[in-house]
Residue, then its C-alpha position, 0 to 999 in steps of 0.5 A: m468470508v469463512g474460517r478466519s482462525r489461522w489467518q488471524n492467529n498465526f498471521s505471520e506463518w499464513f502470510n509467508e505461505i500465501v505469498q509463495v503458494a499463490e505465486i506472488m514472490e519467490t522467497r528463496y533468493p540467496v540475498k537476505g531481504l531480496y525476493v523475486w516477483l513471479p508472473y501472477g504477482l507481477k500482474l498484481r503489482n502492475h495493476v496496482i502501479s497503474a491505478l496510482k499512476e492514473l491518479l497521479e497523472r490526473t492531478g498533473h504529475r509527470e513521470v521521470l526516471f532518475p539514476l540509482l546511484i547518488p554521489e556521497n558528496l550530494f547525499k551528505k549535504e543535508a545533515e539531518h537527512i543523512r543522519g536519518f539514513e546513514g545506517q541504512v545505505y548501501w555504498v558502491t566503493h569500486g568500479g571493476h578493480d579500481r576504488l572510486d574517488i567518490r563513494l556512490a550511494l545506492r538510492p535509499t530515497s531520491e531527494t538528494a539525487m533530484y534536488p540538485m537537478f531541480s536547482l538546474w530546472i527551476q529559474s522563475h515563477a513560471d517554472l512552478p509548481l513542479k510535480i514529478y514522480q517515479v516508480v523505482n527500486v530503493f535499497r535500505y540496509e534493513t537489520k530487523m527481520t525481513k519479510p516479503l512485500i513488508r520489510l525489505r532490503e530492496v524495495t522494488t515498487f517505490k513510487e516517490a512523488h516530489t514537488a516544488h512550489a513558490t509559496a508555503e501556502d501552495a506547498e500546504r495545498q499540494i499536501r492536501e492534494a497528496i492526501q486525497i490522491y492516497k485516499q482515493f488509491f486505498d478506497r479503490l484497493c478496498i483497504p481501510y486506513i487511519i491518518t495521522k501526523r507523525p510526532s516529532w521523533d518519527t518525522f521523515a528525516g529533513a522534513v517539517y512534518s510527516i503524515a502517514f496512512d496506516t492499516l491493520a493486520p490480522d495480528g493487531r499490528t499496524l502497517q504504514i502503507g503511505t507517507v506525505h512530507n512537507l519539506g519546507q525550504n530545508f532541502s531547497r536551501v541546501y541545494d540552492v533551488q531558487y526561483e525569480r519572483v515577479d519583482g525580480s527578487y529571489e526566493h527558495v522554493y517550498q517542497t513536498c514529497y510523498g511515498i508508497s511502496e509494495r506494502a500496498i500490495a501486502a495490505l491488499i493481501m493481509v486485509h482481505g484474506d481468510d484461512i483459504g488464502m488471498c481474496l482480491p478486489p476484482e479491479f486488481a486481480p490478475i484473473q477476475v473470473v475462472i471457468v471451471p467445466i464439470p464434465y460427465k460422460d457423454v456431456q463432456a464435450p458440450i460442457e467444454q464447448t459451452c465453457t469456451e463460448i462463455y470464456e470468449r464472451l467475457k473476454q470480448a466484455g473486457l474482463r480477465v478470464e481463465l478457462d481451466l481445462r487442466d486434467l484435475r478434479p474440480g475440487n482441486k481446481y477450486y482450491y487452486w484458484e481460491r488460494r489465488g484470490v480470484p474474485l468469481r468462479i463459474e462452474l458448469g455441470p450436467t445439471d447446469h448445462a441441462n438447465q441452460r445456466v451456470t453457477a457463479v461462486r463469489r470468493d469473498t462470501g462463498e455465495r452460489i448464484h445461478v445465472p442463465l446462460d443468455r445473461v452471463a456477459e451482463r451478470v458477471p460484471q454486475l457480480l464483480r461490482e457487488i463483490e468490490t462494494s462488499m469487500r470495501r464495506r466489510a474491511w472498513e467495518e472490521f477496521r472501525k471495530r478494532i479502533k478503541t477509544i481509551a480513557s486510560v493508559d492501562e486500558l490502552q495497554n489492554a486494548i493493544h494486547n487484544r490486537n486493537v489500535g487505541r486512540v487516547p485524549w492527548c494534550g499535545n505535549e511531546k513529553c506526554g506522548l513519549e511517556i505513553e510510548e514508554r508505558v505500553e507495548g506499542s508505538v505512538l503513530g501520532e495525532e489522528l487527523f480529520t476527526e473531531a477533537p476531544k470534548n471535556r476529556s483529559c490527557v491520559v498522562c497529565f490530566q490537562q485538557a486534551n485537544k487531540w487524539l493520539v493513536v497508539a498500536r503495535t507496528y511492523 
């Protein structure tokens, strides 16, 4: 990819501009933190959601759709949960001219809406495990600076899965399954990630523990792109979700939940972008291939005719392809489609036409490849697969370069200042974790999972034997 300076050095401005000029979202809606999905952006969103739904359905999850409104008495029943959300809730207080007897919360998340229904649906061990999910809007009164796709007051693409299990062991198994689903999902998006167990002070309200996936923006801030929570029996005891065991006794179920929002789409845009604009992985691009004729005098009609034939062949091959016949200069068309992240451009000019070939241009590298006309339908899908593989490899290489193993708190501050993520040896004591967060301009993401424990290293705070890696970064 060429020219990354603005993408890296003025990322926030770049992102806001690209979301608009690439027609992902309209940001001028007259309510702060609410945005309009535009047709091109909505296609991108739908491709992403379809992939996630496929992974969930394949693992036995069933889709549901719950109401938006949650009665206040149900919402406030789990005390710790409401403490975590009470400052973010939108309340409906009137119906027409009448004041409601019970206020209704606009769903900030759905535990308090779903679990009273679980108590009706789950009666015996035969009803377990229960695994459901929905993709819905959620509302949170975000008081920090809002940003399209990243920090919203209406999250329009909130996938939340909720499960119930007979035993703590089965709930733990479900946590592992959820992590695998998310790993497969982000791998398909070509988005690199680090997985952490969140510290106690950053655990989802009402959860026993929380696990999160984070990726890294060009400006050095991490973006949380997925969360997995073990709820234990905290909610099932409050909402009396019990099942009858084989021996006739009763037990409260063990629960998990896990969510992903349109931050996954923000990550898709930020991770693969460059100074020009977006660069989308072929699987998710609304348009995978654009064909641009380069007409010249007497060969204009033959060139356009050949481009139409190529368009039909690629369409029949199942590709999402666009034939650009607009009355614009070719250079203007190139720039237009490059900003929108179309993975592959096919050019056909007089020289190509005379030599019975096309020129294929990769968005990710800018490489120009000559392809014989009679091999276009075969070669283009191959090129798209090569682009995807290359984008995934490069994204992970760049990501790993910016995960720095640090030996001291001073080095940690320096690494974060230079747009990196720091991982430091840690004894596991919460006091040491909090002190690290106080001493650096960043946040503790938590204990890094799925990696070897530090060997012969001391905690950077208390200098006792370290048994974990603690991940620290600036965050969105």
